[in-house]
C-alpha positions in Angstrom: -24.8 15.6 0.5 -22.8 18.8 1.7 -19.4 18.7 -0.1 -18.3 21.8 1.7 -15.0 20.9 3.0 -14.5 18.0 0.8 -13.5 19.9 -2.3 -9.9 20.8 -1.3 -7.4 23.5 -2.8 -4.3 21.6 -1.8 -2.2 20.7 -5.2 -1.8 16.8 -5.2 0.3 14.6 -7.5 -1.9 12.0 -8.9 -1.0 9.1 -10.9 -3.7 8.1 -13.2 -3.5 4.2 -14.1 -5.0 3.5 -17.4 -4.7 1.4 -20.5 -3.8 -2.2 -19.4 -4.8 -5.6 -21.2 -8.3 -5.9 -20.6 -10.8 -5.8 -23.6 -11.9 -2.5 -22.5 -8.3 -1.1 -23.1 -9.2 1.5 -25.7 -12.0 2.8 -23.4 -9.6 3.2 -20.5 -7.3 5.0 -22.6 -9.9 7.5 -23.5 -11.0 7.9 -20.0 -7.5 8.4 -18.4 -6.7 11.3 -21.1 -10.2 13.0 -20.0 -9.2 12.4 -16.2 -5.8 13.8 -16.6 -7.3 17.0 -18.3 -9.6 17.3 -15.7 -7.4 17.1 -12.9 -5.0 19.5 -14.4 -7.7 21.9 -14.8 -8.6 21.2 -11.0 -5.1 22.6 -10.3 -3.5 19.0 -9.7 -0.3 17.4 -11.0 -1.7 14.6 -13.2 0.7 11.9 -14.6 -0.5 9.1 -17.2 0.7 5.6 -16.4 -0.3 2.7 -18.9 -0.1 -0.6 -17.1 0.9 -2.1 -20.2 4.1 -0.1 -20.4 5.7 -1.1 -17.2 7.4 0.3 -14.2 9.4 3.6 -14.4 6.8 5.9 -16.0 7.0 8.6 -13.5 10.9 9.0 -14.4 10.9 8.2 -18.0 9.4 9.8 -21.2 7.1 6.9 -22.1 3.6 8.1 -23.1 0.3 6.4 -23.3 -0.6 5.8 -27.0 -4.1 7.2 -27.5 -5.7 6.4 -30.7 -9.4 6.7 -29.8 -12.0 3.9 -29.2 -12.9 2.1 -32.3 -16.2 0.5 -33.1 -15.0 -3.0 -31.7 -12.9 -3.6 -28.7 -9.1 -5.0 -29.2 -8.8 -8.4 -30.4 -8.1 -11.1 -28.1 -5.0 -12.1 -29.8 -3.7 -8.4 -29.6 -4.5 -8.2 -25.9 -2.7 -11.5 -25.2 0.5 -10.0 -26.4 0.5 -7.7 -23.3 1.5 -9.8 -20.3 -0.4 -9.5 -16.9 2.9 -9.5 -15.3 3.6 -6.1 -16.5 0.7 -4.4 -15.0 1.6 -6.0 -11.7 5.1 -4.6 -12.1 3.7 -1.3 -12.9 1.5 -1.2 -9.9 4.3 -2.5 -7.6 7.0 0.0 -8.6 8.3 2.4 -5.9 7.5 5.2 -8.2 3.9 5.1 -7.1 5.1 5.9 -3.5 5.8 9.4 -4.7 2.3 10.0 -5.5 -0.5 11.5 -3.1 -3.1 9.4 -4.9 -3.8 6.8 -7.6 -6.8 7.6 -9.8 -7.9 4.5 -11.4 -9.1 4.7 -14.8 -8.6 1.0 -15.7 -11.9 -0.7 -16.9 -12.1 -4.3 -17.1 -9.9 -7.1 -16.2 -7.4 -6.6 -13.3 -7.7 -2.9 -13.0 -11.5 -3.6 -11.9 -11.8 -7.0 -10.3 -9.7 -6.1 -7.2 -6.2 -7.2 -8.2 -4.7 -3.7 -8.7 -6.8 -2.6 -5.7 -5.1 -5.4 -3.6 -1.6 -4.4 -4.6 -2.3 -0.7 -3.9 -3.7 -1.6 -0.4 -0.5 -3.7 0.3 1.5 -0.8 -0.6 -0.6 1.6 1.5 -1.4 4.0 -1.5 -4.7 5.7 -1.5 -7.0 5.0 -4.8 -10.0 6.1 -6.2 -13.2 3.9 -6.2 -14.3 0.7 -4.4 -12.0 -1.8 -2.4 -11.0 -5.1 -3.2 -14.0 -7.1 -2.2 -16.4 -4.8 -3.9 -14.6 -4.4 -7.1 -14.2 -8.3 -7.2 -18.1 -9.0 -6.4 -19.2 -6.3 -9.1 -17.1 -7.6 -11.6 -18.2 -11.2 -11.6 -21.8 -10.8 -12.8 -22.7 -14.2 -11.2 -21.7 -13.1 -7.8 -23.3 -9.7 -8.0 -26.6 -11.1 -9.0 -26.6 -13.6 -6.1 -26.0 -10.5 -3.8 -28.7 -8.5 -5.4 -31.2 -11.2 -4.9 -30.4 -11.7 -1.4 -30.5 -7.9 -0.7 -33.7 -7.3 -2.5 -32.6 -5.7 -5.6 -34.4 -6.9 -8.5 -32.6 -8.1 -11.3 -33.6 -10.2 -14.5 -33.6 -14.0 -14.4 -30.6 -15.9 -15.6 -28.4 -19.0 -15.7 -24.8 -19.4 -15.9 -23.0 -21.7 -18.1 -19.1 -22.6 -18.3 -17.7 -22.3 -21.9 -17.4 -26.0 -22.0 -21.1 -26.4 -21.4 -22.2 -24.3 -24.7 -20.8 -27.1 -27.0 -23.8 -29.4 -27.1 -26.3 -26.7 -29.0 -29.4 -29.0 -28.3 -28.8 -28.9 -24.6 -28.0 -25.4 -24.5 -31.3 -24.4 -26.4 -33.3 -26.6 -24.2 -31.7 -25.1 -21.1 -32.0 -21.4 -22.2 -35.8 -22.2 -23.3 -36.8 -23.8 -19.9 -35.1 -21.1 -17.7 -35.2 -17.6 -19.3 -36.4 -18.2 -22.9 -35.9 -16.0 -26.1 -35.0 -13.3 -26.5 -32.0 -14.0 -24.4 -29.2 -11.6 -23.6 -25.8 -13.4 -23.9 -22.6 -11.9 -22.0 -19.3 -12.9 -20.5 -19.6 -13.1 -16.7 -16.7 -10.7 -16.0 -16.7 -8.1 -18.9 -17.8 -4.6 -19.0 -18.5 -2.0 -21.7 -20.8 -4.6 -23.3 -18.0 -6.5 -24.6 -18.9 -9.9 -25.9 -22.4 -9.2 -25.3 -25.3 -9.8 -27.8 -28.8 -10.6 -27.7 -30.0 -14.0 -29.4 -33.7 -13.4 -30.7 -34.0 -17.0 -31.5 -32.6 -20.3 -31.0 -30.9 -20.3 -34.4 -28.3 -17.6 -33.3 -28.0 -18.8 -29.5 -24.7 -21.0 -30.0 -22.8 -18.7 -32.2 -23.3 -15.8 -30.0 -22.4 -17.8 -26.9 -19.4 -18.8 -28.5 -18.4 -15.1 -29.1 -19.1 -14.5 -25.6 -16.9 -17.2 -24.5 -13.8 -15.7 -26.3 -13.8 -13.2 -23.7 -14.5 -15.4 -20.4 -14.8 -19.1 -19.5 -18.2 -18.4 -17.8 -21.4 -16.9 -19.6 -24.5 -15.5 -18.5 -27.7 -16.3 -20.3 -30.1 -13.3 -19.1 -33.7 -13.0 -19.5 -34.4 -9.8 -22.0 -36.3 -7.3 -20.6 -38.1 -5.2 -23.3 -38.1 -1.6 -22.2 -35.8 1.6 -21.5 -32.2 1.6 -20.6 -31.3 3.8 -17.7 -28.5 4.2 -15.3 -27.8 6.0 -11.9 -24.6 7.6 -11.1 -23.5 7.8 -7.4 -20.9 10.0 -5.7 -20.0 9.2 -2.0 -23.7 8.7 -0.5 -25.6 10.6 -3.0 -27.2 9.6 -6.4 -27.1 11.7 -9.4 -29.9 12.4 -12.0 -31.1 9.5 -14.0 -29.7 9.0 -17.6 -31.7 7.5 -20.2 -29.7 5.9 -23.2 -31.7 5.7 -26.4 -29.6 4.0 -29.2 -30.5 5.1 -32.8 -30.7 1.4 -33.7 -30.3 -2.0 -32.1 -29.3 -2.0 -28.5 -26.8 0.0 -26.4 -23.8 -2.4 -27.2 -20.1 -1.4 -27.4 -20.4 0.5 -30.6 -23.2 2.3 -29.4 -21.7 3.3 -26.2 -18.5 4.7 -27.6 -19.3 6.1 -31.0 -20.5 9.6 -31.0 -23.7 10.4 -32.5 -25.2 6.8 -32.2 -26.8 7.3 -28.9 -29.1 9.8 -27.7 -28.9 10.7 -24.0 -31.6 12.1 -21.9 -30.7 13.6 -18.5 -32.7 13.9 -16.3 -34.5 10.9 -17.7 -38.1 11.5 -18.4 -39.7 9.6 -15.2 -42.2 10.5 -12.8 -41.5 11.5 -9.4 -42.3 8.2 -8.0 -40.3 6.3 -10.6 -37.2 8.5 -10.2 -37.0 8.1 -6.4 -37.5 4.4 -6.9 -34.7 3.7 -9.1 -32.4 6.0 -7.5 -33.2 4.1 -4.1 -32.4 1.0 -6.0 -29.3 2.3 -7.3 -28.1 2.9 -3.8 -29.4 -0.4 -2.5 -27.2 -2.3 -5.1 -24.1 0.2 -4.5 -24.4 -0.6 -0.6 -25.1 -4.4 -1.2 -21.7 -4.8 -2.9 -20.3 -2.6 -0.3 -19.0 0.0 -3.0 -17.0 3.2 -2.0 -16.6 6.5 -3.7 -18.4 6.3 -6.7 -20.0 4.1 -9.1 -22.7 3.7 -11.9 -25.8 1.4 -11.5 -27.3 0.4 -14.9 -31.2 -0.6 -15.0 -33.7 -1.8 -17.3 -37.3 -0.5 -17.2 -40.2 -2.7 -18.3 -43.1 -1.5 -20.1 -45.0 -2.1 -16.7 -42.6 0.3 -15.0 -40.6 -2.2 -13.1 -36.7 -1.8 -12.5 -34.3 -4.5 -13.0 -30.6 -3.9 -12.1 -28.2 -5.3 -14.5 -24.9 -4.4 -12.8 -22.8 -2.2 -11.0 -20.0 -0.5 -12.7 -17.2 0.4 -9.8 -14.9 2.5 -12.2 -17.3 4.0 -14.8 -16.2 5.4 -17.9 -14.9 9.0 -18.0 -15.0 9.6 -21.9 -16.7 12.4 -24.0 -19.8 10.0 -24.0 -19.5 8.7 -20.5 -22.8 8.6 -18.4 -21.5 9.6 -14.9 -20.2 13.0 -16.3 -23.3 13.7 -18.0 -25.3 13.1 -15.0 -23.1 15.4 -12.8 -23.4 18.0 -15.5 -26.9 17.9 -15.0 -26.6 18.2 -11.3 -24.3 21.4 -11.8 -21.3 19.7 -11.3 -18.7 20.5 -13.9 -16.1 17.6 -14.8 -12.8 19.2 -13.0 -15.2 19.5 -9.8 -16.5 15.9 -10.5 -13.0 14.5 -10.4 -11.9 16.8 -7.3 -14.8 15.2 -5.3 -13.9 11.5 -6.2 -10.5 12.4 -5.5 -11.2 13.9 -1.9 -13.3 11.1 -0.9 -10.8 8.4 -1.8 -8.1 10.4 0.3 -10.9 10.6 3.3 -11.6 7.2 3.0 -8.1 6.2 3.1 -7.5 8.1 6.3 -10.4 6.6 7.9 -12.7 9.5 7.9 -16.4 9.4 7.3 -17.9 10.8 4.0 -21.0 12.2 4.9 
């Protein structure tokens, strides 16, 4: 992709939406902090707006409280104290009409499931990342899997259960054993950052793990575990970035291993054959396009011992923390962090104007 002409020199006033009330609040605040620094380094005026703090932040002295990402996500109880109405009021504020662009650093919940995008669309404000439908489809793992299957993108077998259907342990074990078997990956249907995700190695642990997942969603995915390697493909515009491999020092690539520095090794470019790299990049773009995503995203995969790739999900607002994967992949492609953000911003503006991003 030729980005000449996309990377602009006009100073923009950009509101970075971050924080919010999802289980990924801490990650979002860390992403937003990094994005603000990067946008300022690129020459823009960047303003932090925590959607949990309400309207008026462009004209007040409120500041997002950044305490870093802990080993576990915020408790459901703590998050329940932040009303969703506050986020809606923040995004609906006339203040946002003063900015040239909204850079979305929200992860999970209303910030990534299309709700915030819908409000911004109604207000006519350009924003980064995918639109309403793509955001909603990607966040709902069940819907995304159905689209992957219909589009020829391989994804692990799975079953979906409502939280009310996991009460009977005997039935739950029977259904999992007969459909996907053990070990089984258990995860909330509409969370990111591996929040609430765990692996049930055998039937004795299944119900307890399912119950923890149910704390974050009323629907739970039980997905066939694919032994092998963890890989991801970043996408900017219409081009894929170098593949990244994640190798946690122990266990699996869960929330703790994602956001605790030093607990995971990242290899970029991932050690793949030319044919393997070509294939996974092709599948990454297929998944991106199947969900009708825009701007940028990250597509996560498992690679089996036989060399087959299985798409796990598409992240429409991937993290921008110090351990995040898209910045690592961009760096491997020779794209410094401020330039990465500049490209994402300019693509969003072009998309808003109805211009083609080639």
